[in-house]
mmCIF file as gemmi writes it, N, C-alpha and C atoms, coordinates in Angstrom:
data_model
loop_
_atom_site.group_PDB
_atom_site.id
_atom_site.type_symbol
_atom_site.label_atom_id
_atom_site.label_alt_id
_atom_site.label_comp_id
_atom_site.label_asym_id
_atom_site.label_entity_id
_atom_site.label_seq_id
_atom_site.pdbx_PDB_ins_code
_atom_site.Cartn_x
_atom_site.Cartn_y
_atom_site.Cartn_z
_atom_site.occupancy
_atom_site.B_iso_or_equiv
_atom_site.pdbx_formal_charge
_atom_site.auth_seq_id
_atom_site.auth_asym_id
_atom_site.pdbx_PDB_model_num
ATOM 1 N N . MET Axp A 1 ? 2.191 6.278 -10.403 1 0 ? 1 A 1
ATOM 2 C CA . MET Axp A 1 ? 2.762 5.462 -9.363 1 0 ? 1 A 1
ATOM 3 C C . MET Axp A 1 ? 3.961 6.19 -8.775 1 0 ? 1 A 1
ATOM 4 N N . SER Axp A 2 ? 4.211 5.928 -7.485 1 0 ? 2 A 1
ATOM 5 C CA . SER Axp A 2 ? 5.295 6.633 -6.816 1 0 ? 2 A 1
ATOM 6 C C . SER Axp A 2 ? 5.986 5.734 -5.811 1 0 ? 2 A 1
ATOM 7 N N . LEU Axp A 3 ? 7.287 5.923 -5.693 1 0 ? 3 A 1
ATOM 8 C CA . LEU Axp A 3 ? 8.076 5.258 -4.657 1 0 ? 3 A 1
ATOM 9 C C . LEU Axp A 3 ? 8.33 6.184 -3.475 1 0 ? 3 A 1
ATOM 10 N N . ALA Axp A 4 ? 7.971 7.442 -3.608 1 0 ? 4 A 1
ATOM 11 C CA . ALA Axp A 4 ? 8.273 8.415 -2.558 1 0 ? 4 A 1
ATOM 12 C C . ALA Axp A 4 ? 7.038 9.174 -2.087 1 0 ? 4 A 1
ATOM 13 N N . ASP Axp A 5 ? 5.885 8.633 -2.322 1 0 ? 5 A 1
ATOM 14 C CA . ASP Axp A 5 ? 4.632 9.286 -1.967 1 0 ? 5 A 1
ATOM 15 C C . ASP Axp A 5 ? 4.4 9.209 -0.461 1 0 ? 5 A 1
ATOM 16 N N . PRO Axp A 6 ? 4.22 10.346 0.207 1 0 ? 6 A 1
ATOM 17 C CA . PRO Axp A 6 ? 3.879 10.275 1.625 1 0 ? 6 A 1
ATOM 18 C C . PRO Axp A 6 ? 2.479 9.698 1.795 1 0 ? 6 A 1
ATOM 19 N N . ILE Axp A 7 ? 2.307 8.871 2.79 1 0 ? 7 A 1
ATOM 20 C CA . ILE Axp A 7 ? 1.009 8.248 3.031 1 0 ? 7 A 1
ATOM 21 C C . ILE Axp A 7 ? 0.473 8.717 4.377 1 0 ? 7 A 1
ATOM 22 N N . GLU Axp A 8 ? -0.837 8.858 4.434 1 0 ? 8 A 1
ATOM 23 C CA . GLU Axp A 8 ? -1.516 9.266 5.658 1 0 ? 8 A 1
ATOM 24 C C . GLU Axp A 8 ? -2.277 8.073 6.228 1 0 ? 8 A 1
ATOM 25 N N . GLU Axp A 9 ? -2.309 7.983 7.537 1 0 ? 9 A 1
ATOM 26 C CA . GLU Axp A 9 ? -2.949 6.849 8.192 1 0 ? 9 A 1
ATOM 27 C C . GLU Axp A 9 ? -4.4 6.659 7.759 1 0 ? 9 A 1
ATOM 28 N N . ASP Axp A 10 ? -5.177 7.725 7.706 1 0 ? 10 A 1
ATOM 29 C CA . ASP Axp A 10 ? -6.597 7.579 7.385 1 0 ? 10 A 1
ATOM 30 C C . ASP Axp A 10 ? -6.819 6.99 5.995 1 0 ? 10 A 1
ATOM 31 N N . GLU Axp A 11 ? -6.028 7.391 5.009 1 0 ? 11 A 1
ATOM 32 C CA . GLU Axp A 11 ? -6.222 6.862 3.661 1 0 ? 11 A 1
ATOM 33 C C . GLU Axp A 11 ? -5.76 5.409 3.563 1 0 ? 11 A 1
ATOM 34 N N . VAL Axp A 12 ? -4.722 5.071 4.295 1 0 ? 12 A 1
ATOM 35 C CA . VAL Axp A 12 ? -4.251 3.685 4.303 1 0 ? 12 A 1
ATOM 36 C C . VAL Axp A 12 ? -5.293 2.781 4.949 1 0 ? 12 A 1
ATOM 37 N N . ILE Axp A 13 ? -5.832 3.215 6.076 1 0 ? 13 A 1
ATOM 38 C CA . ILE Axp A 13 ? -6.846 2.411 6.769 1 0 ? 13 A 1
ATOM 39 C C . ILE Axp A 13 ? -8.074 2.226 5.89 1 0 ? 13 A 1
ATOM 40 N N . ARG Axp A 14 ? -8.504 3.278 5.189 1 0 ? 14 A 1
ATOM 41 C CA . ARG Axp A 14 ? -9.653 3.146 4.271 1 0 ? 14 A 1
ATOM 42 C C . ARG Axp A 14 ? -9.376 2.094 3.201 1 0 ? 14 A 1
ATOM 43 N N . LEU Axp A 15 ? -8.172 2.113 2.638 1 0 ? 15 A 1
ATOM 44 C CA . LEU Axp A 15 ? -7.809 1.157 1.597 1 0 ? 15 A 1
ATOM 45 C C . LEU Axp A 15 ? -7.814 -0.274 2.134 1 0 ? 15 A 1
ATOM 46 N N . TYR Axp A 16 ? -7.231 -0.478 3.293 1 0 ? 16 A 1
ATOM 47 C CA . TYR Axp A 16 ? -7.186 -1.818 3.878 1 0 ? 16 A 1
ATOM 48 C C . TYR Axp A 16 ? -8.589 -2.305 4.252 1 0 ? 16 A 1
ATOM 49 N N . ARG Axp A 17 ? -9.412 -1.429 4.804 1 0 ? 17 A 1
ATOM 50 C CA . ARG Axp A 17 ? -10.793 -1.816 5.148 1 0 ? 17 A 1
ATOM 51 C C . ARG Axp A 17 ? -11.601 -2.139 3.901 1 0 ? 17 A 1
ATOM 52 N N . ALA Axp A 18 ? -11.431 -1.361 2.842 1 0 ? 18 A 1
ATOM 53 C CA . ALA Axp A 18 ? -12.165 -1.614 1.593 1 0 ? 18 A 1
ATOM 54 C C . ALA Axp A 18 ? -11.837 -2.993 1.035 1 0 ? 18 A 1
ATOM 55 N N . ASN Axp A 19 ? -10.635 -3.481 1.334 1 0 ? 19 A 1
ATOM 56 C CA . ASN Axp A 19 ? -10.22 -4.797 0.867 1 0 ? 19 A 1
ATOM 57 C C . ASN Axp A 19 ? -10.451 -5.892 1.903 1 0 ? 19 A 1
ATOM 58 N N . GLY Axp A 20 ? -10.995 -5.528 3.064 1 0 ? 20 A 1
ATOM 59 C CA . GLY Axp A 20 ? -11.304 -6.511 4.095 1 0 ? 20 A 1
ATOM 60 C C . GLY Axp A 20 ? -10.087 -7.075 4.812 1 0 ? 20 A 1
ATOM 61 N N . TRP Axp A 21 ? -8.993 -6.322 4.831 1 0 ? 21 A 1
ATOM 62 C CA . TRP Axp A 21 ? -7.772 -6.792 5.486 1 0 ? 21 A 1
ATOM 63 C C . TRP Axp A 21 ? -7.814 -6.449 6.966 1 0 ? 21 A 1
ATOM 64 N N . SER Axp A 22 ? -7.522 -7.414 7.808 1 0 ? 22 A 1
ATOM 65 C CA . SER Axp A 22 ? -7.567 -7.21 9.256 1 0 ? 22 A 1
ATOM 66 C C . SER Axp A 22 ? -6.47 -6.274 9.755 1 0 ? 22 A 1
ATOM 67 N N . SER Axp A 23 ? -5.467 -6.018 8.959 1 0 ? 23 A 1
ATOM 68 C CA . SER Axp A 23 ? -4.402 -5.082 9.349 1 0 ? 23 A 1
ATOM 69 C C . SER Axp A 23 ? -4.963 -3.706 9.669 1 0 ? 23 A 1
ATOM 70 N N . ALA Axp A 24 ? -6.113 -3.373 9.107 1 0 ? 24 A 1
ATOM 71 C CA . ALA Axp A 24 ? -6.74 -2.075 9.35 1 0 ? 24 A 1
ATOM 72 C C . ALA Axp A 24 ? -7.119 -1.906 10.812 1 0 ? 24 A 1
ATOM 73 N N . GLU Axp A 25 ? -7.264 -3.004 11.54 1 0 ? 25 A 1
ATOM 74 C CA . GLU Axp A 25 ? -7.633 -2.933 12.952 1 0 ? 25 A 1
ATOM 75 C C . GLU Axp A 25 ? -6.422 -2.713 13.852 1 0 ? 25 A 1
ATOM 76 N N . LYS Axp A 26 ? -5.225 -2.651 13.258 1 0 ? 26 A 1
ATOM 77 C CA . LYS Axp A 26 ? -3.987 -2.401 14.011 1 0 ? 26 A 1
ATOM 78 C C . LYS Axp A 26 ? -3.243 -1.24 13.351 1 0 ? 26 A 1
ATOM 79 N N . PRO Axp A 27 ? -3.832 -0.041 13.344 1 0 ? 27 A 1
ATOM 80 C CA . PRO Axp A 27 ? -3.251 1.067 12.577 1 0 ? 27 A 1
ATOM 81 C C . PRO Axp A 27 ? -1.842 1.472 12.997 1 0 ? 27 A 1
ATOM 82 N N . VAL Axp A 28 ? -1.535 1.437 14.266 1 0 ? 28 A 1
ATOM 83 C CA . VAL Axp A 28 ? -0.194 1.844 14.713 1 0 ? 28 A 1
ATOM 84 C C . VAL Axp A 28 ? 0.85 0.889 14.154 1 0 ? 28 A 1
ATOM 85 N N . GLN Axp A 29 ? 0.593 -0.405 14.275 1 0 ? 29 A 1
ATOM 86 C CA . GLN Axp A 29 ? 1.533 -1.404 13.775 1 0 ? 29 A 1
ATOM 87 C C . GLN Axp A 29 ? 1.603 -1.38 12.254 1 0 ? 29 A 1
ATOM 88 N N . LEU Axp A 30 ? 0.465 -1.214 11.596 1 0 ? 30 A 1
ATOM 89 C CA . LEU Axp A 30 ? 0.435 -1.187 10.133 1 0 ? 30 A 1
ATOM 90 C C . LEU Axp A 30 ? 1.244 -0.021 9.594 1 0 ? 30 A 1
ATOM 91 N N . MET Axp A 31 ? 1.039 1.159 10.141 1 0 ? 31 A 1
ATOM 92 C CA . MET Axp A 31 ? 1.756 2.327 9.642 1 0 ? 31 A 1
ATOM 93 C C . MET Axp A 31 ? 3.257 2.216 9.923 1 0 ? 31 A 1
ATOM 94 N N . ALA Axp A 32 ? 3.625 1.693 11.075 1 0 ? 32 A 1
ATOM 95 C CA . ALA Axp A 32 ? 5.045 1.501 11.38 1 0 ? 32 A 1
ATOM 96 C C . ALA Axp A 32 ? 5.662 0.522 10.39 1 0 ? 32 A 1
ATOM 97 N N . ALA Axp A 33 ? 4.936 -0.54 10.083 1 0 ? 33 A 1
ATOM 98 C CA . ALA Axp A 33 ? 5.441 -1.536 9.135 1 0 ? 33 A 1
ATOM 99 C C . ALA Axp A 33 ? 5.611 -0.924 7.746 1 0 ? 33 A 1
ATOM 100 N N . LEU Axp A 34 ? 4.617 -0.178 7.275 1 0 ? 34 A 1
ATOM 101 C CA . LEU Axp A 34 ? 4.682 0.4 5.936 1 0 ? 34 A 1
ATOM 102 C C . LEU Axp A 34 ? 5.774 1.455 5.821 1 0 ? 34 A 1
ATOM 103 N N . ARG Axp A 35 ? 6.005 2.194 6.864 1 0 ? 35 A 1
ATOM 104 C CA . ARG Axp A 35 ? 7.006 3.267 6.807 1 0 ? 35 A 1
ATOM 105 C C . ARG Axp A 35 ? 8.44 2.758 6.957 1 0 ? 35 A 1
ATOM 106 N N . ASN Axp A 36 ? 8.614 1.497 7.323 1 0 ? 36 A 1
ATOM 107 C CA . ASN Axp A 36 ? 9.951 0.961 7.543 1 0 ? 36 A 1
ATOM 108 C C . ASN Axp A 36 ? 10.294 -0.176 6.588 1 0 ? 36 A 1
ATOM 109 N N . LEU Axp A 37 ? 9.688 -0.162 5.424 1 0 ? 37 A 1
ATOM 110 C CA . LEU Axp A 37 ? 9.916 -1.205 4.427 1 0 ? 37 A 1
ATOM 111 C C . LEU Axp A 37 ? 11.081 -0.881 3.514 1 0 ? 37 A 1
ATOM 112 N N . HIS Axp A 38 ? 11.514 -1.89 2.795 1 0 ? 38 A 1
ATOM 113 C CA . HIS Axp A 38 ? 12.532 -1.69 1.767 1 0 ? 38 A 1
ATOM 114 C C . HIS Axp A 38 ? 11.978 -0.784 0.667 1 0 ? 38 A 1
ATOM 115 N N . ALA Axp A 39 ? 10.73 -1.013 0.268 1 0 ? 39 A 1
ATOM 116 C CA . ALA Axp A 39 ? 10.095 -0.188 -0.772 1 0 ? 39 A 1
ATOM 117 C C . ALA Axp A 39 ? 8.585 -0.189 -0.575 1 0 ? 39 A 1
ATOM 118 N N . LEU Axp A 40 ? 7.986 0.952 -0.832 1 0 ? 40 A 1
ATOM 119 C CA . LEU Axp A 40 ? 6.528 1.1 -0.806 1 0 ? 40 A 1
ATOM 120 C C . LEU Axp A 40 ? 6.14 1.849 -2.069 1 0 ? 40 A 1
ATOM 121 N N . VAL Axp A 41 ? 5.281 1.24 -2.862 1 0 ? 41 A 1
ATOM 122 C CA . VAL Axp A 41 ? 4.81 1.853 -4.101 1 0 ? 41 A 1
ATOM 123 C C . VAL Axp A 41 ? 3.339 2.202 -3.915 1 0 ? 41 A 1
ATOM 124 N N . THR Axp A 42 ? 2.977 3.419 -4.302 1 0 ? 42 A 1
ATOM 125 C CA . THR Axp A 42 ? 1.583 3.835 -4.21 1 0 ? 42 A 1
ATOM 126 C C . THR Axp A 42 ? 1.058 4.204 -5.584 1 0 ? 42 A 1
ATOM 127 N N . ALA Axp A 43 ? -0.244 4.065 -5.737 1 0 ? 43 A 1
ATOM 128 C CA . ALA Axp A 43 ? -0.929 4.507 -6.953 1 0 ? 43 A 1
ATOM 129 C C . ALA Axp A 43 ? -2.078 5.403 -6.516 1 0 ? 43 A 1
ATOM 130 N N . ARG Axp A 44 ? -2.233 6.525 -7.192 1 0 ? 44 A 1
ATOM 131 C CA . ARG Axp A 44 ? -3.3 7.474 -6.879 1 0 ? 44 A 1
ATOM 132 C C . ARG Axp A 44 ? -4.1 7.784 -8.136 1 0 ? 44 A 1
ATOM 133 N N . ILE Axp A 45 ? -5.375 7.995 -7.932 1 0 ? 45 A 1
ATOM 134 C CA . ILE Axp A 45 ? -6.255 8.459 -8.997 1 0 ? 45 A 1
ATOM 135 C C . ILE Axp A 45 ? -6.932 9.713 -8.465 1 0 ? 45 A 1
ATOM 136 N N . GLY Axp A 46 ? -6.709 10.823 -9.154 1 0 ? 46 A 1
ATOM 137 C CA . GLY Axp A 46 ? -7.272 12.087 -8.697 1 0 ? 46 A 1
ATOM 138 C C . GLY Axp A 46 ? -6.829 12.459 -7.297 1 0 ? 46 A 1
ATOM 139 N N . GLY Axp A 47 ? -5.609 12.1 -6.93 1 0 ? 47 A 1
ATOM 140 C CA . GLY Axp A 47 ? -5.08 12.407 -5.613 1 0 ? 47 A 1
ATOM 141 C C . GLY Axp A 47 ? -5.458 11.417 -4.532 1 0 ? 47 A 1
ATOM 142 N N . GLU Axp A 48 ? -6.402 10.521 -4.823 1 0 ? 48 A 1
ATOM 143 C CA . GLU Axp A 48 ? -6.854 9.542 -3.836 1 0 ? 48 A 1
ATOM 144 C C . GLU Axp A 48 ? -6.025 8.27 -3.94 1 0 ? 48 A 1
ATOM 145 N N . LEU Axp A 49 ? -5.641 7.729 -2.782 1 0 ? 49 A 1
ATOM 146 C CA . LEU Axp A 49 ? -4.885 6.489 -2.748 1 0 ? 49 A 1
ATOM 147 C C . LEU Axp A 49 ? -5.733 5.365 -3.331 1 0 ? 49 A 1
ATOM 148 N N . ALA Axp A 50 ? -5.296 4.834 -4.469 1 0 ? 50 A 1
ATOM 149 C CA . ALA Axp A 50 ? -6.038 3.781 -5.158 1 0 ? 50 A 1
ATOM 150 C C . ALA Axp A 50 ? -5.42 2.406 -4.938 1 0 ? 50 A 1
ATOM 151 N N . GLY Axp A 51 ? -4.151 2.381 -4.536 1 0 ? 51 A 1
ATOM 152 C CA . GLY Axp A 51 ? -3.504 1.102 -4.297 1 0 ? 51 A 1
ATOM 153 C C . GLY Axp A 51 ? -2.119 1.283 -3.736 1 0 ? 51 A 1
ATOM 154 N N . LEU Axp A 52 ? -1.596 0.19 -3.215 1 0 ? 52 A 1
ATOM 155 C CA . LEU Axp A 52 ? -0.218 0.195 -2.737 1 0 ? 52 A 1
ATOM 156 C C . LEU Axp A 52 ? 0.337 -1.212 -2.758 1 0 ? 52 A 1
ATOM 157 N N . GLY Axp A 53 ? 1.638 -1.258 -2.79 1 0 ? 53 A 1
ATOM 158 C CA . GLY Axp A 53 ? 2.347 -2.524 -2.711 1 0 ? 53 A 1
ATOM 159 C C . GLY Axp A 53 ? 3.633 -2.283 -1.946 1 0 ? 53 A 1
ATOM 160 N N . ASN Axp A 54 ? 4.07 -3.285 -1.209 1 0 ? 54 A 1
ATOM 161 C CA . ASN Axp A 54 ? 5.305 -3.12 -0.465 1 0 ? 54 A 1
ATOM 162 C C . ASN Axp A 54 ? 6.229 -4.295 -0.704 1 0 ? 54 A 1
ATOM 163 N N . ALA Axp A 55 ? 7.498 -4.065 -0.431 1 0 ? 55 A 1
ATOM 164 C CA . ALA Axp A 55 ? 8.507 -5.1 -0.625 1 0 ? 55 A 1
ATOM 165 C C . ALA Axp A 55 ? 9.383 -5.208 0.614 1 0 ? 55 A 1
ATOM 166 N N . ILE Axp A 56 ? 9.677 -6.433 0.96 1 0 ? 56 A 1
ATOM 167 C CA . ILE Axp A 56 ? 10.653 -6.739 1.991 1 0 ? 56 A 1
ATOM 168 C C . ILE Axp A 56 ? 11.772 -7.474 1.27 1 0 ? 56 A 1
ATOM 169 N N . SER Axp A 57 ? 12.996 -7.015 1.462 1 0 ? 57 A 1
ATOM 170 C CA . SER Axp A 57 ? 14.112 -7.589 0.714 1 0 ? 57 A 1
ATOM 171 C C . SER Axp A 57 ? 15.349 -7.718 1.581 1 0 ? 57 A 1
ATOM 172 N N . ASP Axp A 58 ? 16.186 -8.68 1.229 1 0 ? 58 A 1
ATOM 173 C CA . ASP Axp A 58 ? 17.492 -8.774 1.878 1 0 ? 58 A 1
ATOM 174 C C . ASP Axp A 58 ? 18.497 -7.846 1.197 1 0 ? 58 A 1
ATOM 175 N N . GLY Axp A 59 ? 18.066 -7.186 0.121 1 0 ? 59 A 1
ATOM 176 C CA . GLY Axp A 59 ? 18.909 -6.25 -0.592 1 0 ? 59 A 1
ATOM 177 C C . GLY Axp A 59 ? 19.853 -6.88 -1.595 1 0 ? 59 A 1
ATOM 178 N N . HIS Axp A 60 ? 19.744 -8.188 -1.751 1 0 ? 60 A 1
ATOM 179 C CA . HIS Axp A 60 ? 20.665 -8.877 -2.658 1 0 ? 60 A 1
ATOM 180 C C . HIS Axp A 60 ? 19.95 -9.853 -3.593 1 0 ? 60 A 1
ATOM 181 N N . LEU Axp A 61 ? 19.236 -10.815 -3.026 1 0 ? 61 A 1
ATOM 182 C CA . LEU Axp A 61 ? 18.644 -11.871 -3.851 1 0 ? 61 A 1
ATOM 183 C C . LEU Axp A 61 ? 17.13 -12.013 -3.696 1 0 ? 61 A 1
ATOM 184 N N . ASP Axp A 62 ? 16.65 -11.889 -2.496 1 0 ? 62 A 1
ATOM 185 C CA . ASP Axp A 62 ? 15.259 -12.212 -2.222 1 0 ? 62 A 1
ATOM 186 C C . ASP Axp A 62 ? 14.407 -10.971 -2.006 1 0 ? 62 A 1
ATOM 187 N N . VAL Axp A 63 ? 13.218 -10.993 -2.615 1 0 ? 63 A 1
ATOM 188 C CA . VAL Axp A 63 ? 12.228 -9.941 -2.422 1 0 ? 63 A 1
ATOM 189 C C . VAL Axp A 63 ? 10.887 -10.626 -2.179 1 0 ? 63 A 1
ATOM 190 N N . TYR Axp A 64 ? 10.173 -10.144 -1.196 1 0 ? 64 A 1
ATOM 191 C CA . TYR Axp A 64 ? 8.871 -10.675 -0.84 1 0 ? 64 A 1
ATOM 192 C C . TYR Axp A 64 ? 7.887 -9.514 -0.883 1 0 ? 64 A 1
ATOM 193 N N . PHE Axp A 65 ? 6.759 -9.717 -1.544 1 0 ? 65 A 1
ATOM 194 C CA . PHE Axp A 65 ? 5.72 -8.689 -1.664 1 0 ? 65 A 1
ATOM 195 C C . PHE Axp A 65 ? 4.516 -9.095 -0.811 1 0 ? 65 A 1
ATOM 196 N N . PRO Axp A 66 ? 4.498 -8.705 0.47 1 0 ? 66 A 1
ATOM 197 C CA . PRO Axp A 66 ? 3.417 -9.153 1.347 1 0 ? 66 A 1
ATOM 198 C C . PRO Axp A 66 ? 2.08 -8.443 1.154 1 0 ? 66 A 1
ATOM 199 N N . HIS Axp A 67 ? 2.091 -7.185 0.729 1 0 ? 67 A 1
ATOM 200 C CA . HIS Axp A 67 ? 0.845 -6.43 0.579 1 0 ? 67 A 1
ATOM 201 C C . HIS Axp A 67 ? 0.776 -5.823 -0.816 1 0 ? 67 A 1
ATOM 202 N N . MET Axp A 68 ? -0.221 -6.213 -1.57 1 0 ? 68 A 1
ATOM 203 C CA . MET Axp A 68 ? -0.512 -5.622 -2.878 1 0 ? 68 A 1
ATOM 204 C C . MET Axp A 68 ? -2.017 -5.392 -2.879 1 0 ? 68 A 1
ATOM 205 N N . LEU Axp A 69 ? -2.433 -4.149 -2.717 1 0 ? 69 A 1
ATOM 206 C CA . LEU Axp A 69 ? -3.852 -3.831 -2.619 1 0 ? 69 A 1
ATOM 207 C C . LEU Axp A 69 ? -4.252 -2.79 -3.652 1 0 ? 69 A 1
ATOM 208 N N . VAL Axp A 70 ? -5.428 -2.966 -4.213 1 0 ? 70 A 1
ATOM 209 C CA . VAL Axp A 70 ? -6.048 -1.97 -5.087 1 0 ? 70 A 1
ATOM 210 C C . VAL Axp A 70 ? -7.46 -1.776 -4.56 1 0 ? 70 A 1
ATOM 211 N N . HIS Axp A 71 ? -7.864 -0.517 -4.431 1 0 ? 71 A 1
ATOM 212 C CA . HIS Axp A 71 ? -9.221 -0.248 -3.94 1 0 ? 71 A 1
ATOM 213 C C . HIS Axp A 71 ? -10.224 -0.888 -4.898 1 0 ? 71 A 1
ATOM 214 N N . PRO Axp A 72 ? -11.221 -1.607 -4.374 1 0 ? 72 A 1
ATOM 215 C CA . PRO Axp A 72 ? -12.181 -2.3 -5.253 1 0 ? 72 A 1
ATOM 216 C C . PRO Axp A 72 ? -12.832 -1.414 -6.306 1 0 ? 72 A 1
ATOM 217 N N . ARG Axp A 73 ? -13.11 -0.163 -5.974 1 0 ? 73 A 1
ATOM 218 C CA . ARG Axp A 73 ? -13.798 0.683 -6.971 1 0 ? 73 A 1
ATOM 219 C C . ARG Axp A 73 ? -12.856 1.192 -8.075 1 0 ? 73 A 1
ATOM 220 N N . THR Axp A 74 ? -11.546 1.006 -7.905 1 0 ? 74 A 1
ATOM 221 C CA . THR Axp A 74 ? -10.612 1.455 -8.939 1 0 ? 74 A 1
ATOM 222 C C . THR Axp A 74 ? -10.039 0.303 -9.747 1 0 ? 74 A 1
ATOM 223 N N . ARG Axp A 75 ? -10.395 -0.909 -9.436 1 0 ? 75 A 1
ATOM 224 C CA . ARG Axp A 75 ? -9.879 -2.055 -10.188 1 0 ? 75 A 1
ATOM 225 C C . ARG Axp A 75 ? -10.309 -1.94 -11.642 1 0 ? 75 A 1
ATOM 226 N N . GLY Axp A 76 ? -9.389 -2.281 -12.525 1 0 ? 76 A 1
ATOM 227 C CA . GLY Axp A 76 ? -9.676 -2.222 -13.956 1 0 ? 76 A 1
ATOM 228 C C . GLY Axp A 76 ? -9.517 -0.84 -14.568 1 0 ? 76 A 1
ATOM 229 N N . ARG Axp A 77 ? -9.018 0.124 -13.79 1 0 ? 77 A 1
ATOM 230 C CA . ARG Axp A 77 ? -8.847 1.493 -14.29 1 0 ? 77 A 1
ATOM 231 C C . ARG Axp A 77 ? -7.376 1.831 -14.538 1 0 ? 77 A 1
ATOM 232 N N . ALA Axp A 78 ? -6.546 0.812 -14.707 1 0 ? 78 A 1
ATOM 233 C CA . ALA Axp A 78 ? -5.127 0.98 -15.031 1 0 ? 78 A 1
ATOM 234 C C . ALA Axp A 78 ? -4.363 1.726 -13.95 1 0 ? 78 A 1
ATOM 235 N N . SER Axp A 79 ? -4.774 1.596 -12.687 1 0 ? 79 A 1
ATOM 236 C CA . SER Axp A 79 ? -4.053 2.285 -11.619 1 0 ? 79 A 1
ATOM 237 C C . SER Axp A 79 ? -2.673 1.673 -11.386 1 0 ? 79 A 1
ATOM 238 N N . GLY Axp A 80 ? -2.435 0.477 -11.88 1 0 ? 80 A 1
ATOM 239 C CA . GLY Axp A 80 ? -1.139 -0.157 -11.717 1 0 ? 80 A 1
ATOM 240 C C . GLY Axp A 80 ? -0.235 0.038 -12.917 1 0 ? 80 A 1
ATOM 241 N N . ALA Axp A 81 ? -0.681 0.805 -13.894 1 0 ? 81 A 1
ATOM 242 C CA . ALA Axp A 81 ? 0.126 0.981 -15.121 1 0 ? 81 A 1
ATOM 243 C C . ALA Axp A 81 ? 1.119 2.101 -14.959 1 0 ? 81 A 1
């Protein structure tokens, strides 16, 4: 898992589409949102993006996790460990 992993648009879109998220149909907005978050955590298996999670925070008390995705074919493979 990484907090500083660079992400590429094509791999993010594949992950969102694999999970059936409509955000994949708005790649410009999705990538801008992911790149400007308080925190973005990624998980990779064999170099492939297997999951991601993001956080929106006020920096003091509240944290909201709007996107937590794991690629369906990697579920159960400890990619979140």
